[in-house]
C-alpha positions in Angstrom: 61.1 84.5 -163.7 63.2 82.5 -166.3 61.8 80.1 -168.9 61.8 76.5 -167.7 63.4 75.4 -171.0 67.2 75.4 -171.4 67.2 76.8 -174.9 64.3 77.9 -177.1 60.9 77.9 -175.4 58.5 76.1 -177.7 55.6 78.0 -176.2 57.0 81.2 -177.7 56.3 79.8 -181.1 52.5 80.1 -180.7 51.2 82.1 -183.7 49.6 84.7 -181.3 52.8 85.0 -179.2 55.6 84.8 -181.8 55.0 88.2 -183.5 55.6 90.0 -180.2 58.7 87.9 -179.5 60.0 88.7 -183.0 59.6 92.5 -182.5 61.3 92.3 -179.1 64.2 90.2 -180.4 64.8 92.7 -183.3 64.9 95.5 -180.7 67.2 93.5 -178.3 69.6 92.7 -181.1 69.7 96.4 -182.0 70.3 97.5 -178.5 73.0 94.9 -177.9 74.9 95.4 -181.1 74.8 99.2 -181.5 77.3 100.1 -178.7 79.6 97.3 -179.8 79.7 98.4 -183.5 79.9 102.2 -183.2 81.4 104.4 -184.5 82.4 102.4 -187.6 79.1 100.6 -188.1 75.4 101.4 -187.5 72.5 99.1 -187.0 69.3 99.9 -189.1 65.9 98.4 -188.4 64.2 97.8 -191.8 60.6 96.7 -192.5 59.5 94.4 -195.2 55.8 94.0 -196.2 54.1 90.8 -197.3 50.7 90.4 -198.9 49.2 87.1 -197.7 45.9 85.3 -198.2 44.5 81.8 -197.7 44.0 79.5 -194.7 47.6 79.9 -193.4 47.2 83.7 -193.2 44.7 83.3 -190.4 47.6 82.3 -188.2 49.1 85.8 -188.4 46.6 86.9 -185.7 45.6 90.3 -187.2 41.9 91.0 -186.4 39.8 92.5 -189.2 38.0 95.4 -187.4 35.8 96.3 -190.3 34.3 92.8 -190.5 33.7 92.8 -186.7 32.0 96.2 -187.0 29.8 95.2 -189.9 28.6 92.1 -188.0 27.8 94.3 -184.9 25.7 96.7 -187.0 23.8 93.8 -188.5 23.0 92.6 -185.1 21.8 96.0 -183.9 19.6 96.6 -187.0 18.1 93.2 -188.1 16.6 93.0 -191.5 12.8 93.3 -191.8 12.7 91.1 -194.9 10.9 87.7 -194.4 12.8 84.8 -196.0 11.2 81.4 -196.5 13.0 78.4 -195.1 15.3 76.7 -197.6 15.4 72.9 -197.9 19.2 73.1 -198.4 21.2 74.1 -195.3 24.3 76.2 -195.9 27.8 75.1 -195.0 29.9 77.5 -192.9 33.1 78.2 -194.8 36.0 80.7 -194.5 37.0 82.9 -197.5 40.6 84.1 -198.1 41.1 87.7 -197.0 44.3 89.4 -198.2 46.3 90.8 -195.3 49.4 92.9 -195.2 52.1 91.6 -192.8 55.0 93.9 -191.7 58.2 92.2 -190.7 61.3 93.7 -189.3 64.9 92.8 -190.0 68.3 94.3 -189.4 71.0 95.7 -191.6 74.6 96.5 -190.4 75.9 99.4 -192.4 79.3 101.0 -192.7 78.8 104.6 -191.5 81.2 106.2 -193.9 79.7 104.7 -197.1 76.2 103.5 -196.0 77.0 100.2 -197.5 75.1 97.2 -196.2 77.8 94.8 -194.7 75.5 92.3 -192.9 71.8 91.4 -193.0 70.3 89.8 -190.0 67.0 87.9 -190.5 64.8 86.4 -187.8 62.4 84.1 -189.6 58.7 84.2 -189.0 55.9 81.8 -190.3 55.3 84.1 -193.3 58.9 83.3 -194.4 58.7 79.6 -194.0 55.2 78.4 -194.9 54.5 77.8 -198.6 53.1 80.8 -200.5 54.0 84.3 -201.6 55.7 85.2 -198.4 58.2 82.4 -198.7 58.8 83.2 -202.4 59.5 86.8 -201.6 61.9 86.0 -198.8 63.7 83.3 -200.9 64.2 85.8 -203.7 65.8 88.3 -201.3 67.9 85.5 -199.7 69.2 84.5 -203.2 70.1 88.2 -203.9 72.1 88.4 -200.7 73.8 85.1 -201.2 74.8 86.2 -204.7 76.4 89.4 -203.3 79.3 90.3 -201.0 76.9 91.0 -198.1 77.1 88.7 -195.1 73.9 86.9 -194.0 72.8 85.9 -190.5 69.6 83.9 -190.6 68.0 82.9 -187.3 65.3 80.2 -187.5 63.6 79.6 -184.1 60.5 77.9 -185.6 60.1 74.1 -185.7 57.4 73.9 -188.3 57.6 74.2 -192.1 60.5 73.4 -194.4 63.8 75.1 -193.4 65.6 77.4 -195.7 67.7 75.3 -198.1 71.4 74.5 -197.5 73.5 71.7 -198.9 75.4 69.0 -197.2 73.3 69.0 -194.0 71.8 65.6 -193.5 70.7 66.2 -189.9 67.2 67.0 -188.8 67.1 69.7 -186.1 64.4 71.9 -184.6 66.2 75.2 -184.9 69.0 76.7 -186.9 71.2 79.7 -187.2 73.0 80.2 -190.5 76.1 82.5 -190.7 77.1 83.0 -194.3 80.1 85.2 -195.0 80.1 87.0 -198.3 83.8 86.2 -198.8 83.5 82.5 -198.0 80.6 81.3 -200.1 79.4 78.8 -200.9 80.7 77.6 -197.5 78.8 78.8 -194.5 78.5 78.0 -190.8 75.3 76.3 -189.6 74.5 76.2 -185.9 71.8 73.5 -185.6 70.2 72.6 -182.3 67.2 71.0 -180.7 64.6 71.7 -178.1 66.8 70.2 -175.4 69.9 72.3 -176.2 71.0 75.8 -175.1 71.5 78.2 -178.0 75.2 78.5 -178.9 76.7 82.0 -179.2 77.9 82.9 -182.7 80.0 85.8 -184.3 78.5 88.6 -186.3 80.5 88.8 -189.6 81.9 92.1 -190.5 84.7 93.4 -192.8 88.0 91.6 -192.6 90.2 92.8 -189.8 87.4 94.3 -187.7 86.6 92.9 -184.3 83.4 90.8 -184.6 81.0 90.9 -181.6 79.6 87.6 -180.3 75.8 87.4 -180.3 74.5 85.6 -177.3 71.0 84.8 -178.5 70.2 82.7 -175.4 70.9 85.6 -173.1 68.8 88.0 -175.2 65.9 85.6 -175.3 66.1 85.0 -171.6 66.1 88.8 -170.9 63.1 89.3 -173.3 61.2 86.5 -171.5 61.8 88.0 -168.1 61.2 91.7 -169.0 58.0 91.0 -171.0 56.7 88.7 -168.3 56.0 85.7 -170.6 55.8 83.4 -167.5 52.5 85.2 -166.8 51.2 84.8 -170.4 52.1 81.2 -171.3 50.0 78.2 -170.2 52.5 75.4 -169.5 49.7 73.1 -168.3 48.6 72.7 -171.9 50.5 71.5 -175.0 52.5 74.0 -177.0 51.3 75.1 -180.5 52.7 74.0 -182.9 52.7 70.5 -181.2 55.7 68.6 -180.2 56.5 65.0 -181.4 55.7 62.3 -178.9 59.3 62.0 -177.8 59.8 65.7 -177.3 56.4 66.0 -175.6 57.4 63.4 -173.1 60.7 65.2 -172.4 59.0 68.6 -172.1 56.3 67.1 -169.7 59.0 65.7 -167.4 60.9 69.0 -167.5 57.8 71.0 -166.6 56.9 68.7 -163.8 60.5 68.9 -162.5 60.4 72.7 -162.7 57.1 72.9 -160.9 55.1 74.2 -163.9 52.8 71.1 -164.0 
């Protein structure tokens, strides 16, 4: 069953849902591009690791098994020590626990030379929210933009500050940046909102080579259907992160029209 939304489904942005969507989208891009690029180019799935901590890292959704186990042991073997009541009651707090986040991205390489021609990044919360993850990604982004490598940057997350570009005064929910190494500092920005379908865009390659068109909308629709997200998402509740009042009213009317509410 297809998503009720015409473009990006905001319910897929939930911090417990997005990691799976991200992995499936990386896989779908690989499967779609490989037959179109061979034999001259290959598609490589690479993994980058981030060390995160703090309140925002809790949104990553990685359970800490060791802590769960230690609590269970304590419950099975209660302490025999008698403790007198304290006049000061403790406050329940959360301490920062370092976590390692693994994130995939794609590199289009020339088979003959192994040279990286194009990098494809699908942004996740760790890339956008303030902290070490964003700093690490911005450093890599700057290295790519200072080289001859093309960059395709896909941002399907409404929250946090977008990656910087100049001469863009519009405010949009989602963005796709296509930056060609031989055209910088100029680049193509595909900016769209919740109400819009995702526009197809070309994958930049070396001059003279046929460039495949990436139909991200079709890939997302296929992922939604094959992974059964209609069975996992609760359209009777509000999405997380929340929508603005105007967008929430639009989404509510759409979901009622589609029979989801």
